[in-house]
C-alpha positions, -999 to +999 in steps of 0.1 A: -255+629+721-278+616+693-249+613+669-228+594+695-257+570+700-261+566+663-224+560+657-221+535+686-252+517+676-240+514+640-207+501+652-223+474+673-245+461+645-220+460+616-189+441+608-157+460+617-145+487+593-123+473+567-091+491+557-093+509+523-075+493+494-038+501+494-041+522+462-069+544+478-057+580+481-080+596+507-065+631+503-072+629+466-107+616+472-114+645+496-100+670+470-123+656+444-153+658+467-146+695+474-140+702+438-174+687+430-189+711+455-174+742+440-203+765+433-207+781+399-220+816+396-252+804+378-267+779+402-289+778+432-269+775+465-288+775+498-268+783+529-285+780+563-277+802+593-253+786+618-248+787+656-216+807+663-202+780+686-207+754+659-190+777+634-160+781+657-157+743+662-160+738+624-133+764+617-110+748+643-115+714+627-105+730+594-073+743+609-066+709+625-072+692+592-048+715+575-022+704+600-031+667+592-044+663+627-074+643+614-085+627+647-085+660+665-105+675+637-130+647+640-132+653+677-141+690+672-167+681+646-182+655+669-185+683+696-202+705+670-226+677+661-236+673+697-248+709+695-263+707+660-268+670+651-287+676+619-264+703+604-258+690+568-226+710+564-212+696+596-222+661+587-205+665+553-174+679+568-172+650+593-177+626+564-147+640+546-126+637+578-138+601+582-124+594+547-091+609+557-091+586+587-098+556+565-133+552+578-151+547+545-183+531+559-187+560+583-179+585+556-207+571+534-232+570+562-225+606+573-227+619+537-261+602+533-272+617+566-261+651+554-279+646+521-311+637+540-308+667+562-298+691+534-312+701+501-316+682+468-297+708+449-264+728+449-228+723+459-234+705+492-257+680+474-229+672+449-204+668+477-227+644+495-231+621+465-194+624+454-185+613+489-206+582+484-188+575+451-154+580+467-162+560+498-172+531+476-139+534+458-123+531+492-142+499+500-172+511+519-204+490+520-238+505+515-253+515+549-280+494+565-292+523+586-329+528+584-339+558+563-307+560+543-307+550+506-287+520+494-276+531+459-251+518+434-220+539+425-236+546+392-268+559+408-248+580+432-230+596+402-264+603+385-278+619+417-246+640+421-250+653+385-287+661+391-278+684+420-269+713+397-299+734+392-301+770+377-316+796+400-350+809+392-352+838+368-353+873+383-375+899+369 
């Protein structure tokens, strides 16, 4: 419910979403985001526990996305976010679906919310910031939502690169 209120409130206070530039390839952008989030064996990667119902909805969204049913995937993720509104993995997954739907402003806003709810390191952090970079390439505008950073593409790239941190030494 909180997510719905946030999304509806954001829609009412902003200009309508612009269509991405004709040369923007959303599928390639999402592939690049996911590649940026590939974990290497030698880095810190924090994975929170997840509600089984949320996991089921997320997995269903993944199957729907594979079938190119992006709106149905978005609907499942919105259902999951009603259960777990601050789940950074869900927010990021929803951001990627927003890109596939051509909703670049929403994609950037959700990625920044995921970043705020998640950690400052690891693969998810890189995916968050890469989403900002890719959403901007698709024509997104920096969010005016309170509490979310307004950063340049260059700064988003620097923050993405700073997400890779080696795990602490084990003795």
